[in-house]
Phi, psi and omega in degrees: 000309181298318181302317182299311181297323178298314179298317178300318178297320180298317181297315178300317180300313181299316180296319179297317180297316178302311182294324179298313180298316181297317178297319178301315180299313179302317180297316177302317182298316179295321177299315183296320178297318177299317181296319178299318177299319177299318184296330180288324187266323187272132175298148189292331179297318179294320178299318180297319181295324178294320176301316184289331181284355171100013174283127184268131173246153173291126186272346185281081180252000000 
């Protein structure tokens, strides 16, 4: 009985982890898309100054 509930909990956990990772990846992708949009509009000198001021952007483009 205990073992069965343990396995069920494990399966639920795995599903939760999968959805969490998937959501994270989706979020990263939207961030990267936004950043790409920014790169088209914002001049690079302003972007460089923002980098130096410590604003973090996702680097995986």
